[in-house]
C-alpha positions as CSV (number, residue, x, y, z in Angstrom):
1,M,9.6,78.0,-29.7
2,R,7.6,75.8,-27.4
3,R,6.7,76.4,-23.7
4,T,6.1,73.2,-21.8
5,S,3.0,73.2,-19.6
6,K,4.6,71.3,-16.8
7,T,7.7,73.4,-16.2
8,G,7.1,76.6,-18.2
9,E,10.4,76.0,-20.0
10,V,10.7,77.6,-23.4
11,K,12.6,75.5,-26.0
12,L,13.5,76.3,-29.6
13,I,12.1,73.5,-31.8
14,Y,13.2,74.6,-35.2
15,S,15.6,77.1,-36.6
16,Q,15.2,78.0,-40.3
17,G,18.1,78.4,-42.6
18,E,19.2,81.7,-44.1
19,K,17.5,81.0,-47.5
20,E,14.4,79.3,-46.0
21,S,11.0,80.6,-45.1
22,I,8.3,78.9,-43.1
23,T,4.6,79.2,-43.7
24,V,2.0,79.4,-41.0
25,P,2.3,76.3,-38.9
26,E,-0.8,74.4,-37.7
27,L,-1.2,72.6,-34.4
28,W,-3.3,69.5,-33.7
29,R,-3.0,67.8,-30.3
30,D,0.7,67.1,-29.9
31,Y,1.6,67.6,-33.6
32,L,2.8,70.6,-35.4
33,V,2.9,70.8,-39.3
34,W,4.3,73.5,-41.6
35,A,5.8,74.0,-45.1
36,T,9.5,75.0,-45.3
37,D,10.3,76.8,-48.6
38,Y,13.8,76.9,-50.1
39,D,15.6,77.2,-53.4
40,A,16.1,73.9,-55.2
41,T,19.4,73.2,-57.0
42,D,17.6,73.8,-60.3
43,G,16.8,77.4,-59.3
44,N,13.1,76.7,-58.6
45,R,11.5,77.2,-55.2
46,I,10.0,74.1,-53.5
47,S,8.4,73.4,-50.2
48,E,8.8,70.5,-47.9
49,I,5.9,69.5,-45.6
50,V,7.3,68.9,-42.1
51,L,5.5,67.1,-39.2
52,L,6.8,67.5,-35.6
53,N,5.7,65.3,-32.7
54,L,5.8,67.7,-29.8
55,E,5.6,64.8,-27.3
56,N,8.9,63.1,-28.4
57,G,10.5,65.8,-30.6
58,Q,10.5,63.5,-33.7
59,M,10.5,65.6,-36.9
60,K,9.6,64.0,-40.2
61,K,9.4,65.2,-43.8
62,V,6.0,64.0,-45.0
63,G,5.6,65.6,-48.5
64,T,6.9,68.0,-51.1
65,I,5.2,70.9,-52.9
66,R,7.0,71.3,-56.3
67,N,4.8,74.1,-57.7
68,T,5.1,76.4,-54.7
69,C,3.4,79.8,-54.8
70,F,1.5,82.0,-52.3
71,I,-1.9,80.4,-52.9
72,N,-0.9,76.7,-52.4
73,D,1.9,76.9,-49.9
74,F,-0.2,76.2,-46.9
75,V,-0.8,72.9,-45.0
76,S,-3.6,71.9,-42.5
77,I,-3.9,69.1,-40.0
78,N,-7.0,67.8,-38.4
79,N,-8.0,64.4,-37.0
80,G,-4.5,63.1,-37.6
81,R,-4.6,63.9,-41.4
82,I,-2.5,66.4,-43.2
83,I,-3.7,68.1,-46.4
84,W,-2.0,70.4,-48.9
85,A,-2.2,71.2,-52.6
86,D,0.5,71.1,-55.3
87,I,-1.2,72.7,-58.3
């Protein structure tokens, strides 16, 4: 959820699916980034890296983690750059 600073309005910005999980999101300026885990069609678990521009609401998939596990299923954003590992 997001609360706008101008009006105090609370708005749902993403609703995960039944079989999805979302790792800890990171905020940098007006950008929010997170990994969404889900079961792939081949039975493996994969994660998509998602970037959301809070200013205009544009959401974009920016990467994929194919070897997802607890130790590498996190993303970080700083100075406009997103980093993650796929080990």
